[in-house]
Each structure stands twice: as C-alpha cells, then as structure tokens.
LUMMI-414078 format. One record per residue (C-alpha): residue in one letter; x, y negated, z. Coordinates in steps of 0.1 Angstrom, whole numbers, padded with zeros to 4 digits, always signed. Layout:
% LUMMI-414078
aXYZ
...
% end
This chain:
% LUMMI-414078
m-0134+0898+0588
n-0104+0869+0592
d-0106+0829+0587
d-0077+0826+0578
t-0069+0794+0553
i-0037+0794+0531
g-0034+0756+0526
l-0010+0751+0497
s+0011+0723+0502
r+0005+0694+0476
r+0037+0683+0466
k+0044+0664+0429
l+0078+0671+0421
l+0081+0649+0388
a+0093+0615+0388
g+0087+0610+0357
l+0090+0616+0324
g+0116+0608+0300
a+0107+0588+0265
v+0087+0616+0234
g+0092+0606+0201
v+0065+0599+0183
a+0063+0632+0159
s+0067+0653+0187
a+0047+0671+0216
g+0068+0667+0252
a+0048+0676+0284
g+0061+0680+0321
l+0059+0709+0340
g+0064+0713+0380
t+0061+0740+0404
t+0070+0750+0443
a+0062+0785+0450
y+0061+0797+0491
f+0045+0821+0509
n+0034+0827+0542
d+0034+0856+0567
t+0007+0863+0590
e-0010+0892+0615
t-0040+0889+0631
f-0061+0911+0651
q-0097+0903+0656
g-0115+0892+0683
n-0102+0904+0718
s-0067+0916+0710
f-0030+0917+0715
t-0007+0913+0688
a+0012+0940+0688
g+0046+0949+0665
t+0057+0923+0629
l+0045+0908+0597
d+0073+0897+0578
l+0076+0887+0539
k+0110+0882+0526
l+0118+0869+0490
d+0144+0868+0464
y+0131+0856+0424
k+0152+0847+0390
s+0134+0819+0372
t+0147+0815+0333
y+0137+0790+0310
l+0133+0790+0273
g+0134+0757+0258
g+0161+0757+0227
p+0196+0756+0225
g+0218+0728+0234
r+0199+0716+0264
l+0221+0729+0289
s+0231+0694+0305
d+0195+0681+0301
i+0182+0711+0321
q+0217+0706+0349
e+0200+0670+0353
m+0165+0677+0359
g+0179+0691+0393
y+0192+0727+0379
p+0229+0718+0384
d+0237+0758+0386
a+0218+0765+0355
e+0234+0787+0329
s+0228+0792+0291
l+0220+0832+0289
g+0220+0818+0246
d+0193+0820+0225
g+0180+0789+0238
r+0173+0805+0268
y+0188+0793+0306
l+0190+0810+0341
l+0178+0782+0362
g+0182+0799+0397
e+0183+0831+0414
a+0182+0842+0449
p+0208+0857+0458
t+0228+0839+0433
d+0253+0859+0411
e+0283+0852+0427
q+0269+0872+0456
i+0252+0902+0436
e+0267+0917+0399
e+0234+0925+0386
w+0196+0911+0403
e+0172+0932+0385
t+0195+0960+0400
l+0205+0950+0432
v+0165+0943+0442
q+0152+0972+0432
s+0182+0997+0454
d+0190+1009+0487
v+0223+0998+0491
f+0213+0963+0509
d+0182+0960+0536
f+0166+0932+0525
c+0145+0932+0558
s+0177+0928+0576
p+0185+0898+0597
e+0219+0894+0577
a+0197+0895+0544
d+0185+0858+0551
e+0211+0847+0543
f+0206+0857+0507
l+0167+0856+0507
v+0143+0829+0506
n+0121+0827+0538
g+0091+0810+0543
d+0109+0774+0521
g+0096+0756+0490
i+0116+0772+0458
p+0122+0745+0427
i+0109+0772+0405
f+0103+0749+0377
t+0110+0711+0370
l+0109+0706+0338
e+0111+0674+0316
d+0103+0674+0281
v+0086+0702+0272
k+0074+0711+0237
p+0053+0741+0217
g+0073+0770+0211
d+0089+0768+0249
s+0078+0795+0279
g+0097+0799+0313
e+0092+0831+0336
v+0101+0839+0370
t+0105+0876+0386
i+0092+0874+0427
s+0107+0900+0446
v+0085+0903+0477
h+0097+0929+0506
i+0067+0937+0528
c+0091+0942+0560
d+0079+0960+0588
n+0041+0972+0592
p+0018+0979+0559
a+0001+0951+0549
y-0024+0938+0523
l-0012+0914+0499
w-0026+0882+0478
m-0008+0858+0455
a-0026+0824+0451
g-0019+0791+0440
e-0030+0758+0428
i-0029+0728+0406
t-0023+0701+0423
s-0019+0672+0399
n-0028+0680+0365
e-0024+0640+0345
e-0022+0624+0312
r+0003+0599+0321
g-0007+0574+0292
q-0010+0583+0255
t+0011+0577+0224
e-0005+0565+0195
p-0003+0599+0176
e-0019+0613+0208
i-0048+0592+0208
v-0058+0597+0171
d-0058+0633+0178
e-0079+0631+0210
g-0093+0597+0215
t-0087+0576+0243
d-0088+0588+0280
t-0111+0581+0298
d-0105+0606+0327
g-0068+0604+0331
i-0072+0643+0333
g-0046+0660+0307
e-0046+0687+0282
l-0017+0710+0290
a-0029+0732+0319
d-0061+0745+0290
e-0029+0747+0263
i-0002+0765+0284
q-0010+0804+0289
v-0002+0825+0315
c+0006+0862+0323
v+0013+0878+0357
w+0019+0914+0357
y+0030+0936+0381
d+0074+0941+0368
e+0081+0975+0377
d+0115+0971+0369
c+0124+0934+0376
d+0137+0924+0348
n+0116+0894+0338
v+0100+0911+0306
f+0064+0922+0303
e+0066+0959+0290
p+0034+0973+0284
t+0046+1003+0268
g+0070+1008+0297
t+0104+1011+0276
g+0114+0978+0280
e+0103+0960+0250
r+0076+0940+0241
n+0073+0956+0205
e+0062+0986+0190
l+0072+1020+0203
e+0092+1046+0183
v+0094+1080+0201
a+0107+1113+0185
l+0097+1144+0203
v+0130+1166+0201
s+0119+1203+0206
d+0146+1236+0213
v+0132+1264+0184
s+0162+1288+0190
g+0154+1325+0195
s+0145+1326+0235
m+0117+1296+0224
g+0097+1326+0208
g+0063+1338+0217
t+0046+1320+0246
p+0068+1290+0253
l+0069+1278+0214
s+0033+1279+0216
s+0025+1259+0250
l+0053+1239+0233
k+0029+1229+0206
t+0004+1224+0224
a+0015+1204+0246
a+0032+1182+0223
t+0005+1180+0199
g-0015+1167+0231
f+0013+1137+0231
v+0007+1124+0203
d-0027+1122+0206
n-0022+1096+0229
l-0010+1074+0204
s-0023+1046+0185
s-0010+1023+0155
p+0016+1009+0158
d+0029+1031+0177
e+0051+1056+0153
a+0061+1095+0160
a+0088+1120+0143
a+0091+1153+0150
i+0128+1164+0154
s+0136+1204+0160
f+0170+1222+0166
s+0184+1254+0173
s+0218+1258+0160
s+0215+1227+0140
a+0188+1201+0137
t+0164+1188+0112
t+0136+1158+0110
d+0108+1178+0104
q+0086+1145+0101
e+0102+1113+0096
l+0086+1082+0121
t+0049+1073+0110
n+0017+1066+0122
d-0004+1096+0104
y+0000+1117+0134
q-0018+1146+0118
l+0016+1149+0100
v+0034+1150+0132
k+0013+1173+0147
d+0009+1195+0114
a+0050+1195+0115
i+0051+1210+0153
n+0028+1236+0150
a+0047+1248+0123
y+0075+1257+0141
s+0089+1290+0143
s+0118+1305+0166
g+0155+1318+0158
g+0192+1308+0160
g+0213+1295+0188
t+0210+1265+0210
s+0229+1228+0199
i+0211+1202+0223
a+0237+1175+0211
a+0224+1184+0172
g+0188+1175+0182
i+0196+1142+0201
d+0219+1127+0173
e+0190+1137+0150
a+0166+1123+0163
a+0187+1091+0171
d+0197+1085+0138
e+0157+1090+0131
l+0151+1064+0156
v+0175+1038+0143
n+0178+1041+0108
g+0152+1063+0096
t+0127+1046+0067
n+0102+1039+0089
a+0123+1028+0118
t+0119+0992+0132
p+0145+0971+0145
g+0134+0956+0183
a+0107+0983+0184
s+0109+1005+0220
k+0125+1034+0212
v+0117+1069+0232
m+0131+1109+0230
i+0116+1135+0243
l+0140+1163+0243
l+0125+1198+0257
s+0150+1227+0262
d+0147+1262+0277
g+0186+1272+0269
n+0222+1261+0276
s+0243+1241+0257
s+0278+1224+0253
a+0276+1200+0283
s+0307+1180+0265
a+0288+1175+0231
a+0254+1173+0243
t+0266+1138+0267
t+0285+1126+0247
a+0255+1125+0221
a+0230+1112+0250
d+0253+1090+0259
a+0256+1071+0225
a+0223+1074+0222
k+0216+1051+0251
n+0244+1032+0255
d+0244+1023+0217
d+0214+1024+0208
g+0192+1012+0233
i+0172+1048+0233
r+0155+1057+0263
i+0155+1095+0269
f+0135+1122+0290
t+0145+1156+0292
i+0124+1184+0304
a+0145+1216+0314
l+0120+1248+0307
g+0123+1283+0323
s+0160+1291+0329
a+0175+1259+0307
n+0207+1242+0319
t+0182+1218+0346
s+0217+1198+0358
l+0225+1194+0322
l+0194+1180+0310
q+0189+1158+0342
s+0225+1142+0334
l+0212+1135+0296
a+0184+1115+0311
s+0182+1080+0314
s+0172+1078+0351
p+0167+1107+0374
d+0129+1093+0373
d+0129+1106+0334
a+0139+1145+0342
f+0112+1166+0343
v+0114+1206+0349
a+0088+1230+0339
p+0091+1263+0355
d+0065+1282+0334
p+0056+1274+0297
a+0021+1268+0317
d+0034+1233+0331
l+0043+1221+0296
d+0006+1205+0295
t+0011+1186+0328
v+0049+1172+0320
y+0040+1161+0286
a+0010+1143+0306
e+0033+1130+0328
i+0053+1114+0307
a+0027+1097+0283
e+0017+1083+0313
i+0053+1067+0319
v+0056+1057+0283
l+0025+1047+0273
e+0006+1027+0303
g+0038+1007+0311
e+0036+0975+0334
q+0001+0958+0343
k-0013+0925+0341
i-0028+0912+0374
i-0040+0881+0356
e-0041+0857+0322
g-0050+0833+0302
s-0050+0797+0300
m-0032+0778+0331
s-0065+0761+0339
d-0083+0797+0343
v-0052+0819+0359
f-0047+0791+0383
a-0084+0792+0392
a-0085+0827+0397
l-0058+0821+0423
s-0072+0794+0440
e-0095+0817+0452
g-0067+0846+0459
v-0062+0875+0437
p-0054+0906+0459
l-0023+0928+0448
d-0025+0968+0450
g-0004+0986+0464
n-0012+1018+0449
r-0025+1014+0412
i-0028+1050+0404
e-0057+1054+0436
e-0090+1036+0428
g-0098+1000+0449
t-0070+0983+0459
q-0047+0997+0483
a-0024+0983+0510
y+0020+0981+0508
p+0038+1005+0531
g+0064+0995+0555
a+0095+0983+0544
t+0084+0983+0506
t+0095+0964+0478
q+0072+0946+0441
c+0084+0923+0420
i+0055+0900+0405
g+0065+0887+0372
f+0051+0850+0359
e+0056+0840+0328
w+0039+0805+0310
e+0045+0794+0270
l+0034+0761+0259
p+0018+0778+0227
f+0022+0761+0188
v-0012+0743+0186
e-0029+0721+0156
a-0034+0692+0178
g-0001+0697+0194
n-0002+0657+0201
e-0029+0659+0227
v-0005+0674+0255
q+0020+0643+0247
t+0033+0627+0283
d+0008+0649+0305
s+0020+0667+0336
i+0013+0696+0358
s+0024+0703+0393
f+0012+0734+0408
d+0024+0758+0439
i+0024+0795+0439
g+0018+0816+0475
l+0020+0852+0485
y+0000+0860+0517
a+0001+0890+0537
e-0021+0907+0566
q-0013+0938+0584
e-0033+0967+0571
r-0044+0981+0608
h-0075+0969+0625
n-0086+0951+0588
d-0102+0978+0569
d-0121+0954+0553
p-0094+0922+0551
a-0108+0888+0542
v-0089+0857+0538
t-0098+0822+0529
f-0076+0803+0502
n-0083+0768+0501
g-0120+0767+0514
t-0133+0798+0492
e-0133+0836+0505
a-0111+0868+0489
n-0119+0903+0495
s-0091+0928+0489
t-0119+0957+0484
s-0144+0933+0461
a-0123+0907+0439
g-0105+0920+0407
n-0071+0923+0395
% end
C-alpha cells in the first residue's frame, strides 16, 4: 500500500464581505480546485511510463438577475449572464476557443492528452471556481470538472477540505436567531447542501433519469403493429414493452402509441401502469407502415396530451420491423427532437430499415437492433437501464458532511457496471459534477456574514502494481476497495 499524503493548499479566498442589510441573509463562499498526479511503485522498483491528469472545467452561479457587474467585480471580469439570474463564472477552454464546452470535452476531435492541449487546459494550477460575496438563501452554483487520464490506467480519488468556516461577526438579527457567538465558527457549512455526481454528458445538470432534466419522466412506447408484425414479433413486443413499463414508478408516466398505415393513442400518459400494459396487450396486427405517423402521434401526446407536464423529461421508444417514407419519418423525428426536446430511442426489428431507424434516433447510442423477436426483452431492458438509472451520485449532504468524507478521500469508480471500485482506462475522460445550494431556511439570519473557504482535489494512482491501492488524505488512509462512493 502507498503512504502518499495529499496536502490540500490552504488559501483564504475571501478578503471581506460587503455590508449585509438587516433583513437579508448574506454569506461568503470561496473555493480553490486543483489536483495532483502521482505515479509510485512499492519497494525497490523503477518508475516507468507516465501518469498525467489534465483538467478542464465549466462553472456557473445562480445568484439572481441584475448582478453581472457585481460578479465581475468579485474576480470574474469575463463572467457572462446566461439569463434567468444564472452566470457563467469561468471555463477552460474558454468559449472563444470552442463552440460548446460540453460537446468538446466528450468528442474525439481534440486530443486532450497532447502537449498542444496544455495551453487550453488547467494542469496543476489552482482554479478560482467560486469566490462569491453576498450569497443568499436560494442561491446555488455548480462546476463540472472534466478529468482526462492520460497514458496508464489509474485509480482516481476525489478529495477536499474546508479550510475556513468563520462567523465573521454577527448582525443584530443573527444574534436574535442563534444567540451570541462563542466559538467563531459559522453555520454556513451546515446549511449549504452539496451534491457530487458522475456527470456522464458533462452538462452541469444531475440527471437521475438520464434524460436531461431533473423532473419526472414521460415516455411514449411507439409500436409498429403493421401486418408483418403478426405472430411471434407482436407477441414478443407485448412481453418486452410491458416489461419496460414494470420498471417505472410514480410520478413517471407512460403512454402507448401504435401505428400501421396511421397511428393512434391507445393509452394517454398515466402513472396507472396497468392501463398502459392492457393497451399494449390488446394490440393486433394489420395494415402498412407509417413511421412518421407514429412519431407525430407520440410527440403530440408527450407535448400536448391531457397529462403532459411542461419541463418533464420526454422520451420516445420507437419500434418497427419494416420500411417507410424516409423523408416523412426524418421530418417528423427532427421536429420531435429539435422543436419538442424529445429523446428518441429506436429499435430495428428483423428486416427493418436499420439505417433509417438509426438516423431517427437522438444519437447513435440510442439506436438498437433486434435481429430476432427473442432479442426484444434484452433491448427494452437495456433502454430501461439507460433511461431510468441515469447519472449516479457520488456523495451528497451538507457541506460539512460532504467535506468530512472528502477529507478522507472518496474513490471514483471507473466502471460502475461492474461490482467494486474499478480503475479508469488510460486515455479516458470523466466528468464530475459538483453543485452547492443554500436553501431557504426558517432561521436564515443565522448565516449572515458567515464565510467558507474550501479546496477540492483529485488524485490519481496508476493501476499497475497497485492492486489494493490506498492513499492518505490529511493523515487519514482511504482505500479504494473498502471506502464507499
């Protein structure tokens, strides 16, 4: 086992806070994020190869409208308003160097591990992610850290510590709510809530359903019931599609849409899942194949249906075993995806026009092929796993609790499908989302003038010769095989 100690640098980022009104609850929040990369062999051994962590990030702050100039004066001269009181604090690479940050960090068009990439990234330096004044209840912020593990496969940990948690004096309302301070320790770290997660699409949003939104899921099961689906294909479809419905739980809703030469809504959106299964089990085959009709019918139900919820995650699962007008289907799918924000999964069954269905899906990863009806169970189960499991949390709780865990080192899992904590392959990218929120509390005055500074660290240790890796963070050993996520 290793005995490497990560000493997170202690930087006090807040020089002072502006005056806080008597009736307001203002606070300060500061952080530095940085990381180390290390490669160590045990005992008498040679160091071979390299292990290099490279980093980029995007940080935003939801702090209320009309505050751009204030935020720029806090040390973010290039801050931008994103609308609705949200501000872009910083990103690397910057928006002058890229078109869309979250797209670039996941693409293969840019080699983040090349020497040429260093000028665009942050490599071993401190990043002022949050240095904020006059934070109030209801404010929140988030940073997506994109970690690029170059060269050798490596175990990866996230670490952190609160470097200061100060009362910084008391206003009269604060004294009324909490009494006279005797220890100089503020309450802000106990009130701020933190969530850390594997941000699979690097978009600064925790997506528990994997569909791009925080709200409930609304899914339309769009089934081809044309004449060619008769017999075993339709029977297998019923079993697989109703099995998918069995995975849902309230408040998620489902609808059953069938199409042949035309399309019908057999069951509108509902969380009475038995009604959806009954509609699917009542299907009979006959007629031609109009994929466009099925898409249009499903999109209308997801957007305009009686039980459709604005802002919900909209998903369409489209199955067909035949061919159809490519132009009409493409037009319908483009409208559903681009205008209505619907994520489309497609399943090409048997002799279906596979290339057409692949082009209709929201991404290549959302297009599935079932060569035989017996494969449908597996396909629908795979889609359920994607749609329902979504992104996984690493740790959440109050800032005090989260950083107590991070001070010991929290191992990150390079393969969350396999049991245990796995190493990350070489030349891979992992986005980590970190979000904080100061919620509205009854005794909001308790946090007036309080301030926090905290550090975030990432540590990598090569996989080879470290089958049971352990690393010490601030004097406490963290072992990747025993510490929970």
